[in-house]
C-alpha positions, -999 to +999 in steps of 0.1 A: +207-722+362+219-705+331+240-713+300+264-685+290+260-670+256+289-649+244+280-614+232+310-598+214+290-571+195+281-551+226+285-551+264+260-570+285+249-606+284+222-628+270+209-651+297+180-674+287+148-655+292+128-682+311+097-661+308+075-691+319+046-669+330+045-644+301+011-657+289-005-660+324-030-632+330-028-611+361-049-627+389-059-613+423-037-627+450-050-640+483-060-615+510-036-625+538-048-632+573-018-614+587+004-588+571+039-575+582+045-540+569+082-527+571+083-490+576+112-486+552+100-497+517+118-468+500+150-449+496+152-423+523+141-419+559+119-447+574+083-438+580+071-434+616+040-453+628+007-434+631-010-463+648-005-484+679-012-519+692-050-525+693-060-498+668-085-508+641-076-499+605-092-499+571-077-509+538-059-479+523-056-461+556-024-442+562-005-460+590+030-444+588+046-413+574+077-391+578+084-354+579+118-360+562+122-346+527+131-380+512+106-406+524+073-422+515+040-427+533+027-463+540-009-475+540-026-506+554-031-533+528-060-549+547-087-539+572-083-553+607-064-548+640-028-537+647-014-566+667+021-552+674+049-530+662+083-549+663+118-547+649+125-571+620+148-577+590+139-556+560+137-581+530+150-555+506+181-543+526+186-568+554+186-539+578+166-539+611+135-518+607+102-512+625+074-534+612+037-530+618+018-563+621-019-562+612-044-591+617-070-590+589-107-591+598-112-606+563-137-579+554-114-558+533-132-526+543-117-497+524-113-460+533-135-437+512-117-430+479-120-397+460-120-401+423-108-374+398-125-382+365-109-350+350-075-357+365-057-342+334-071-308+344-057-308+379-028-285+387+008-298+387+011-293+424-021-311+431-010-341+411+023-342+430+004-340+463-018-369+454+013-390+443+030-382+476+000-389+497-004-423+479+031-433+489+043-441+454+079-450+448+099-464+419+086-499+414+113-511+391+134-519+422+150-486+431+121-474+453+130-437+451+100-416+461+082-406+429+070-372+441+106-361+445+116-374+411+088-353+395+103-321+411+138-319+397+160-289+407+154-257+386+190-260+373+182-294+358+156-288+331+139-320+318+135-326+281+117-359+280+105-389+299+117-425+293+093-453+303+111-485+313+092-515+300+122-537+293+120-561+322+153-577+311+157-600+341+150-637+334+118-651+348+100-618+356+069-610+336+048-587+358+056-555+338+050-574+305+015-584+317+008-548+329+016-535+294-008-560+279-036-557+304-033-521+317-018-501+288-044-473+291-036-468+328+002-468+321-002-442+293-025-420+313+000-421+342+027-412+317+006-382+304+003-369+340+041-371+344+047-353+312+023-326+323+040-322+357+074-320+341+063-297+313+077-320+285+061-330+252+083-360+244+084-395+258+099-428+248+087-462+259+115-487+259+104-524+253+126-553+245+119-572+212+112-604+231+078-588+240+063-583+205+027-584+218+034-556+243+051-535+216+021-539+192-005-533+219+012-502+234+016-487+199-021-493+192-033-477+224-010-447+219-027-441+186-062-447+199-060-427+231-047-396+213-029-382+243-011-349+242+026-349+233+048-371+212+049-406+227+071-432+208+077-469+215+114-478+211+119-514+202+151-525+219+172-557+217+166-583+244+199-579+262+207-577+299+209-552+315+188-532+290+164-521+318+192-502+337+185-465+335+219-456+321+217-483+295+183-471+284+194-436+280+224-445+260+204-469+237+174-446+231+189-411+232+226-417+228+232-398+261+256-408+288+249-400+325+280-386+341+299-406+367+280-404+400+251-386+382+215-392+376+193-392+344+181-357+353+217-345+348+211-351+311+175-338+310+157-371+315+133-387+340+129-425+339+097-441+351+088-478+353+055-490+338+043-503+372+050-468+387+030-452+360+001-475+367+003-466+404+003-429+395-029-434+374-046-452+403-036-425+428-046-395+407-077-408+389-090-432+415-076-418+447-061-452+455-030-454+477-002-479+469-011-510+488-005-537+462+014-546+430+017-573+404+043-599+414+055-628+393+056-660+414+078-685+394+107-709+394+106-745+406+069-743+414+039-764+405+022-733+390+035-700+377+014-669+382+013-631+379-005-621+411-019-587+422-005-590+458-011-569+489+021-557+506+030-575+537+019-609+523+045-636+531+064-654+504+053-687+518+016-678+515+022-669+478+042-700+471+015-721+486-011-703+465+008-714+435+007-751+445+039-752+464+075-760+453+083-791+432+110-802+456+133-790+484+138-752+485+175-741+485+168-705+476+140-680+476+148-647+459+129-615+459+134-602+424+152-619+395+182-642+395+206-613+385+198-585+409+174-602+433+179-606+470+180-641+486+158-644+517+167-661+549+131-673+554+099-677+534+081-658+561+095-625+547+068-601+533+066-586+499+071-548+498+068-520+472+100-530+455+091-567+451+083-576+415+090-613+417+094-643+440+118-668+424+120-702+439+151-722+431+164-756+439+199-747+428+227-745+454+253-718+453+285-729+434+318-728+453+339-697+448+375-702+435+404-678+427+401-651+400+420-662+369+422-627+354+403-637+323+387-603+319+352-616+311+338-593+337+354-563+321+342-573+286+305-575+296+303-546+321+277-521+307+293-492+326+329-499+312+342-507+347+368-532+360+349-554+385+378-578+391+397-549+407+369-542+432+371-578+444+409-576+449+407-543+468+378-554+490+396-586+500+426-565+510+405-539+527+419-512+504+387-492+506+399-458+494+415-474+463+380-482+451+374-446+442+399-445+413+379-473+395+346-454+400+328-480+420+299-456+426+291-459+389+284-497+392+247-504+389+251-539+405+234-556+375+253-588+381+265-593+346+301-597+359+292-624+384+271-642+358+300-649+334+327-654+360+343-689+356+355-687+391+320-683+405+331-652+424+300-633+439+314-600+425+283-580+433+284-589+470+320-577+471+310-545+454+282-539+479+306-545+507+330-519+492+303-493+488+292-498+523+327-493+537+331-462+516+299-447+531+312-454+566+345-436+557+326-406+543+304-404+574+335-401+596+350-373+576 
């Protein structure tokens, strides 16, 4: 799928961008006849159903929540009837989770929404409550509950906010289009975050292969005249520029400690789609039931669609005219960090920013030749080839000494591996085994 381009000046890689849909405006996606809503679309405890089979629901109605500290509420993306609650495979984690299936009445009847035209005058606690009630999570892929991120511990003071508008994965253009078409909402959402965190400085990181987004965001910053110092940082188009730790180092020159988080160095990072969702929740009273998804790859049409959660990949593929030929692979996300699906019936969730259709088959894995390419490109200065060796030999505890927890699973190592070793899959296996060992202790 890609042609490797060497990058000797700095760590990371330069895969072809393949931003096929970058000029395609956001369109409303189809209202699905049936939605399947996994109750774990976030990091933390799964939400528990508030509805049962046979219940009627409205669009935007809360259908699941949890009393756990780290979790997120879930709302119905359509109006209709709850058909059943079943166990199914989570498309984001491949874990078995409870799923609510709702049959749409095709009326799209919404709950009553409460707007806040003077949202900037709301108290910090009220803003956080509205964000929590809306079920907002990090929409760059991590899906960490946003209301928790906006309440850092008192011993970790925050100095600034970094907005992630890089979208460094090939093919994906959903965030790019949001910055072009919804800049005002993104910036107002950012202003709310700055207010809650009590900071006056923010940086918006955008790669230089999106010059229209850079120009437009700068223009709207000047015209909106928001409080605080908001700066657009033009960054080189290099993968994985969008990784939080890479962003911090490039923009602020700060390094997150091993096993740490951006808040450990006084920073909160928010994705542009998350900020748009924050605006909608606080200003419009709208819960998170949809997001912009890039539908691309080997398709007859390429689109950026505003999709309701629970819509199946197959329905969206069909909406784009279908595939050009046989489907060997359907990925939720990009080709670097995305997750291949076992069926096109899988639903999109809060963390799904792209559906990539590919006719490429997986290449055959061969033995490591110790070339060191994976070490040279690792943005975290790790030694991925050692992880593979230790996992194959079940030397789980030896993974600690090479700081496997600091791996961001960006896939740069696997991309340049001449032996076609799926290094990230080995790393995921290693991390999983270490968690099991920790749980036993």
